LUMDO-724045 format. One record per residue (C-alpha): residue number from 0; x, y, z. Coordinates in Angstrom, 3 decimals. Example, Ala and Ser with C-alpha at 12.3 -4.5 7.8 and 13.67 -1.06 7.14 Angstrom:
BEGIN
{0 {12.300 -4.500 7.800}} {1 {13.670 -1.060 7.140}} 
***
This chain:
BEGIN
{0 {64.501 142.925 187.925}} {1 {62.356 142.832 184.777}} {2 {60.313 145.732 183.424}} {3 {57.087 144.491 185.033}} {4 {58.844 144.726 188.422}} {5 {59.426 148.420 187.690}} {6 {55.753 148.872 186.814}} {7 {54.718 147.084 189.998}} {8 {56.893 149.319 192.177}} {9 {55.751 152.471 190.370}} {10 {52.061 151.617 190.797}} {11 {52.436 150.429 194.384}} {12 {54.305 153.621 195.313}} {13 {51.303 155.598 194.059}} {14 {48.540 153.473 195.582}} {15 {50.373 152.356 198.776}} {16 {47.807 149.575 198.918}} {17 {48.216 145.972 197.714}} {18 {44.543 145.461 196.836}} {19 {44.274 148.621 194.726}} {20 {47.589 147.896 193.027}} {21 {46.496 144.342 192.223}} {22 {43.263 145.654 190.691}} {23 {45.110 148.182 188.545}} {24 {47.597 145.574 187.321}} {25 {44.963 142.835 186.816}} {26 {46.681 140.296 189.063}} {27 {45.613 138.584 192.276}} {28 {46.640 140.136 195.572}} {29 {48.500 136.988 196.773}} {30 {50.476 136.858 193.503}} {31 {51.335 140.546 193.854}} {32 {52.427 140.074 197.468}} {33 {54.694 137.179 196.491}} {34 {56.171 139.228 193.657}} {35 {56.928 142.109 196.023}} {36 {58.598 139.762 198.513}} {37 {60.766 138.414 195.690}} {38 {61.800 141.940 194.696}} {39 {62.661 142.799 198.295}} {40 {64.759 139.633 198.627}} {41 {66.609 140.668 195.470}} {42 {67.473 144.041 197.028}} {43 {68.150 142.514 200.427}} {44 {66.014 144.992 202.336}} {45 {62.330 145.907 202.850}} {46 {61.095 148.501 200.365}} {47 {57.717 149.076 202.021}} {48 {56.504 149.140 205.617}} {49 {53.178 147.294 205.984}} {50 {50.570 148.431 208.509}} {51 {46.820 148.221 209.073}} {52 {46.466 151.676 207.507}} {53 {48.351 150.799 204.351}} {54 {51.936 150.896 203.179}} {55 {54.793 153.386 203.420}} {56 {58.001 153.533 201.424}} {57 {61.197 152.889 203.343}} {58 {64.281 154.996 202.639}} {59 {65.609 152.173 200.475}} {60 {62.198 151.891 198.821}} {61 {62.267 155.535 197.757}} {62 {65.646 154.996 196.079}} {63 {64.577 151.798 194.297}} {64 {61.232 153.301 193.152}} {65 {63.093 156.289 191.703}} {66 {65.389 153.876 189.847}} {67 {62.344 151.960 188.571}} {68 {60.670 155.119 187.297}} {69 {63.810 156.330 185.553}} {70 {64.141 152.904 183.911}} {71 {60.525 153.026 182.701}} {72 {61.086 156.478 181.194}} {73 {64.297 155.315 179.511}} {74 {62.511 152.307 178.022}} {75 {59.726 154.543 176.718}} {76 {62.138 157.018 175.121}} {77 {64.089 154.151 173.571}} {78 {60.874 152.686 172.181}} {79 {59.984 156.071 170.670}} {80 {63.371 156.290 168.935}} {81 {63.016 152.764 167.551}} {82 {59.462 153.466 166.360}} {83 {60.695 156.640 164.669}} {84 {62.903 154.470 162.428}} {85 {59.804 152.858 160.953}} {86 {57.733 154.508 158.260}} {87 {54.439 153.683 159.941}} {88 {52.994 156.046 162.518}} {89 {52.949 154.136 165.792}} {90 {54.085 154.392 169.414}} {91 {52.302 156.242 172.205}} {92 {50.891 159.751 171.935}} {93 {50.870 161.372 175.372}} {94 {48.525 164.324 175.820}} {95 {47.936 166.573 178.839}} {96 {44.704 168.509 178.342}} {97 {42.645 171.067 180.223}} {98 {39.586 169.214 181.535}} {99 {37.023 171.296 179.659}} {100 {38.805 170.709 176.329}} {101 {39.156 167.030 177.109}} {102 {35.431 166.834 177.745}} {103 {33.926 168.880 174.919}} {104 {36.473 169.184 172.069}} {105 {39.250 166.605 172.195}} {106 {37.156 163.403 171.811}} {107 {36.173 164.202 168.223}} {108 {39.825 164.968 167.400}} {109 {41.029 161.714 168.914}} {110 {38.325 159.770 167.086}} {111 {39.647 160.972 163.729}} {112 {43.238 160.411 164.829}} {113 {42.832 156.803 165.991}} {114 {40.808 155.981 162.870}} {115 {43.627 157.325 160.721}} {116 {46.492 155.929 162.839}} {117 {45.186 152.738 164.526}} {118 {48.666 151.606 165.588}} {119 {49.153 154.574 167.921}} {120 {48.302 154.189 171.595}} {121 {46.738 157.187 173.347}} {122 {47.794 158.279 176.829}} {123 {45.639 161.118 178.164}} {124 {45.652 163.025 181.441}} {125 {43.236 165.895 182.148}} {126 {43.063 168.586 184.816}} {127 {43.467 172.309 185.325}} {128 {45.743 174.038 182.821}} {129 {48.136 175.020 185.629}} {130 {48.549 171.310 186.437}} {131 {48.850 170.246 182.807}} {132 {51.631 172.702 181.993}} {133 {53.632 171.214 184.873}} {134 {53.049 167.817 183.297}} {135 {54.593 169.095 180.048}} {136 {57.487 170.814 181.835}} {137 {58.295 167.509 183.561}} {138 {58.397 165.662 180.234}} {139 {55.456 163.411 181.121}} {140 {53.476 164.283 177.962}} {141 {54.297 165.145 174.355}} {142 {51.522 167.689 173.861}} {143 {49.651 170.091 176.098}} {144 {46.243 171.558 175.299}} {145 {45.839 174.500 177.625}} {146 {43.361 177.290 178.339}} {147 {44.058 180.952 179.009}} {148 {47.494 182.434 178.367}} {149 {50.075 179.712 179.120}} {150 {53.617 180.776 179.992}} {151 {55.320 178.673 177.333}} {152 {58.390 179.474 175.239}} {153 {58.434 176.410 172.976}} {154 {56.059 175.530 170.158}} {155 {52.688 177.200 170.799}} {156 {49.708 177.305 168.441}} {157 {46.329 178.946 168.996}} {158 {43.607 176.350 168.418}} {159 {40.488 178.452 168.977}} {160 {38.848 181.157 171.082}} {161 {35.403 180.721 172.562}} {162 {33.116 183.415 173.917}} {163 {31.983 183.507 177.539}} {164 {28.226 183.654 178.125}} {165 {25.932 184.331 181.030}} {166 {23.500 181.425 180.783}} {167 {20.123 181.031 182.504}} {168 {16.625 179.711 181.879}} {169 {14.928 182.883 183.191}} {170 {17.184 185.951 182.950}} {171 {16.497 187.425 179.515}} {172 {19.020 190.264 179.780}} {173 {22.376 190.764 181.511}} {174 {21.174 193.540 183.800}} {175 {18.713 191.128 185.456}} {176 {21.649 189.355 187.133}} {177 {22.098 192.337 189.459}} {178 {18.576 192.191 190.904}} {179 {17.712 188.483 190.808}} {180 {17.541 186.344 193.934}} {181 {18.639 183.318 191.908}} {182 {22.114 181.978 192.812}} {183 {25.199 182.490 190.694}} {184 {26.590 178.966 190.109}} {185 {30.375 178.666 189.861}} {186 {32.566 175.673 189.075}} {187 {36.097 175.050 190.330}} {188 {38.715 176.095 187.818}} {189 {42.114 177.734 187.447}} {190 {42.617 180.924 189.431}} {191 {43.069 182.857 186.150}} {192 {39.534 181.938 185.058}} {193 {38.091 182.958 188.426}} {194 {39.938 186.266 188.252}} {195 {38.650 186.948 184.760}} {196 {35.036 186.334 185.823}} {197 {35.392 188.346 189.025}} {198 {36.964 191.304 187.201}} {199 {34.193 191.333 184.606}} {200 {31.479 191.151 187.263}} {201 {32.860 193.955 189.457}} {202 {33.496 196.244 186.491}} {203 {29.908 195.844 185.298}} {204 {27.942 195.559 188.539}} {205 {30.207 197.044 191.213}} {206 {29.044 194.605 193.909}} {207 {29.391 190.824 194.290}} {208 {26.451 188.519 193.483}} {209 {23.858 188.081 196.243}} {210 {23.988 184.271 196.387}} {211 {26.484 181.753 195.028}} {212 {26.797 177.989 194.679}} {213 {30.183 176.350 194.071}} {214 {30.400 172.920 192.383}} {215 {33.440 170.874 191.411}} {216 {32.744 170.248 187.708}} {217 {31.661 172.445 184.808}} {218 {29.154 169.833 183.630}} {219 {27.512 169.825 187.095}} {220 {27.315 173.610 186.904}} {221 {25.808 173.455 183.429}} {222 {23.186 170.844 184.352}} {223 {22.098 172.890 187.374}} {224 {21.617 175.889 185.095}} {225 {19.708 173.852 182.504}} {226 {17.395 172.607 185.264}} {227 {16.589 176.122 186.459}} {228 {18.568 176.160 189.717}} {229 {20.435 179.379 188.929}} {230 {22.630 181.124 186.385}} {231 {26.296 180.752 185.441}} {232 {29.007 182.125 183.189}} {233 {30.019 179.344 180.805}} {234 {32.421 179.133 177.857}} {235 {30.905 178.561 174.440}} {236 {32.763 175.248 174.057}} {237 {30.477 173.734 176.710}} {238 {27.195 174.772 175.058}} {239 {25.420 172.836 172.311}} {240 {22.407 173.813 170.267}} {241 {19.209 171.987 171.115}} {242 {20.307 170.898 174.608}} {243 {17.653 172.880 176.459}} {244 {15.715 176.120 176.347}} {245 {17.854 178.853 177.887}} {246 {19.025 182.437 177.458}} {247 {22.652 182.892 176.379}} {248 {24.080 186.393 176.824}} {249 {27.604 187.035 175.439}} {250 {29.957 188.972 177.711}} {251 {31.729 192.133 176.566}} {252 {34.268 194.286 178.369}} {253 {33.847 198.032 178.919}} {254 {35.535 198.719 175.553}} {255 {33.008 196.556 173.739}} {256 {35.434 193.684 173.106}} {257 {34.116 190.148 173.533}} {258 {35.318 188.280 176.613}} {259 {36.889 185.051 175.381}} {260 {38.971 182.099 176.541}} {261 {41.761 180.945 174.243}} {262 {42.862 177.335 173.825}} {263 {46.469 176.568 172.886}} {264 {48.479 173.566 171.762}} {265 {52.004 173.520 173.217}} {266 {54.913 171.122 172.821}} {267 {58.681 170.833 172.885}} {268 {60.493 170.841 169.538}} {269 {61.997 167.438 170.362}} {270 {58.525 165.924 170.805}} {271 {57.449 167.298 167.438}} {272 {60.100 165.115 165.775}} {273 {58.165 161.985 166.787}} {274 {55.953 160.650 164.004}} {275 {52.867 160.194 166.182}} {276 {53.148 163.745 167.537}} {277 {53.805 165.252 164.119}} {278 {50.773 163.394 162.740}} {279 {48.547 164.691 165.542}} {280 {49.621 168.304 164.992}} {281 {49.147 167.956 161.220}} {282 {45.639 166.551 161.716}} {283 {44.657 169.479 163.929}} {284 {46.094 171.983 161.438}} {285 {44.030 170.370 158.668}} {286 {40.878 170.590 160.780}} {287 {41.503 174.243 161.627}} {288 {41.678 175.060 157.921}} {289 {38.391 173.263 157.121}} 
***
């Protein structure tokens, strides 16, 4: 088996569909099917069960796919060690980022990074911080950019804190949220963020909001607010001056302290030895000083 066979098996085990796998790998479906048959002949046993509903890994297929994935990881780690021998910054920088940071903050960082280090390839996965920290724990990424208070005992650096705001086009003071008939718009997020919002609300108002709307993305939530559908509590990172006319009320706890969300950069010490990772961390440190 060659390395592209490993990539084929890895992708097919995820998609469990020949057409989708062919599209992802930019090959024709007949060519992919022939390649899979050749791999199965090499192993002397079927690796997938075909059906009208899709494909399923056989017991042998699970073993071979695991072998393929371990081989791909070994190749990648070997490539990183070889690249580290060179003076140029190159290789692949693998980042796992909280979605909101990946949407509103990370793009400008990556723009500067790729301009400065054009030989580095960027691999980026985004999602909830609870998912991204698992990605780091499993060694799938070099760097994690996480929100809240991550349970991490390796390298951890505070990037920034942003205030939480109650945002609306009509409510001109916080107390109006208790009496309005307008819906409170929420977006799906980590349970820690929900808990923080719920605790603040109950401590200040004592009763839950009258009406709520739940959407899947923060940007959907924000656009509904900007178009006058209701109000929301949004982090400052998601708000830009001049976007629309709206009221922005900062949240404070009962002790008068601002309610904020922290963003952290985390990594393993071994990852920080890689030139592309070290360069990324150095770039961020320079930007934080500016």
